[in-house]
N, C-alpha and C positions, 0 to 999 in steps of 0.2 A: 584727663585731670580736671573731671566736673565739679563743681562746687554745689554743694546742696546749699541754697540759698532761699531767703522768703519770697524773693521775685519768680514769678513765673514765666519759664523759658528761660533763665540764665545759665549761661554754659562760661564757664572759664577754663581755659586750656592753653597750653603750649602754643605761641604762635608758629606759624611756618610762613615762608616766602610768599605764600597767595595772599597772606593778610598786612604784607608791605604797605599799600596804600592807607589803609585803614589806621594803622599803626602810626604813619607818619602824621598824618591828620590831627590824631589824638595828642602825638607828642608836640607836634607845633604848637596846638593850640595851649596846651600845659607851658612849653616856655614862654609862650607869651604872656600869658597870667600870671607866671611868676617873676617876670620882668626879665629874663634871660634871651632876650632878643638876638644878640650878638652871637647865642651858640646856633642860631635855628639852621644858619647855612652849613654846618656840619651834621646835621643831623641825620640826613638820609643815608649819607656813608657810613655813619656810625651805627644805624640800624642795620643795616645789610650787613655789618662787622658781629653784631650781636645775633642774628638770626643764623650766621654761619658758623660761629664759634662754638667749642665744646665747654669753656669756662662761662660762658653768659646765655641767657635766655630771656624771651620775652613773652609776657603774657598777653592774652585778650580777652576782654570779657563781652560776650554777646549777647543781646537780650532778643530772642525771637529773629536770629541771625545779623543783627545790626550790632555794629561797634560800640560800646557804651563806656568801654574802660581798657585801659592797659596799664602795664608795669613793665620794667626794664631790671633785670638783676646780673650780678656778676659775682664769680666765688674767686677767693684768694688762698694764699697762705700765708700767716704770719707766725713769728716767733712767740707772741705772746698768747694769740686766739687757736694758733694752728688753723685747720683749713675751717674757711667762715664764708658766707654769703653778703651780700649788701644788697638790699632792695634801693635802688637808686633814682628810680622815677616811678610815680603811682599817679594817674591821673584817671578821674571819671568825669563825664561827659556832666555839665550842670544840670541836666534834665533827669537825671539817674541819680543824682547825689543823696545820701541821706537814706538809702533803701537798701543796703547791704552789699552794693557792686564793690566798693572799696575793701570792704572785710574779706569777701570773696575773693579778691586778688591777692591779698595780705596772706592769707590760709593758703592759697596755692604757691605762692612764692616761699613760704614755710616748708610746703610740701616737697617742692623742687629743693630747696638746700636739704633737709632730711635726705630724701633718697641719694644725692650725692655725697653725703657723709658729713654735712657741715656741722662745727660745732654750735653755730649760733647764725642768727639773722640780724643785720644792723641796719639801720636808716639813719641817714644825715635828715635834720629839717633845716632848711633855710630860714633866717631870721623872717625874712618877708612871708613864709609861709606859717609861721609860729605867731607873727602879729596878725596876719589876715583870717587865719582858721582857726586859731587856736587846737594846733593839731599834736600837740604834746600830749593832751590829757587823751585823746583819741587813740593816738598809737598806746600810751599804757595802759588804757582799757584792756588793748589786744595782746598785753603780755610784755612790751617792751619796756625797758627800763633804762633811764638817762644815766650815762657814763660819767656826765659832768665835764667832758672834753670839748675843746673847741678845735675847729679844722683850719689850718693854715694851708694853703697849696703857695705853691711856686710855679710859673710859668716855664717849659721849657722849649 
């Protein structure tokens, strides 16, 4: 699942267990940056699950072999949407931002979802991400449309 990107040596592919350490480091940095420190303790366990389940996947972006970004996705079936996928986490090392790595990860996630037969690919933007990075217009430029929904969650 290589991405054709402007950065020489950029490869985006489905992650394998051998990518675990690089992915964990990237996702831990992402969770710190987003202010989700409380969730970091469970990342390793959950990442192992993502790499082993049929309904989830992780992507790794490498530039000349070095991990530059990562994404995590899941798929589900719902009454309204049917079979759909969610791009749950997307992180690019700050040294590589603004150079096409995130776009390549989004396109690879869309390809993964399409290959699985998903009807659409969804993403949830946290208020922190919207305020800090102004990501809504970035995702809209890549074909995402706001549904105007607000997500509530209940811990179990």
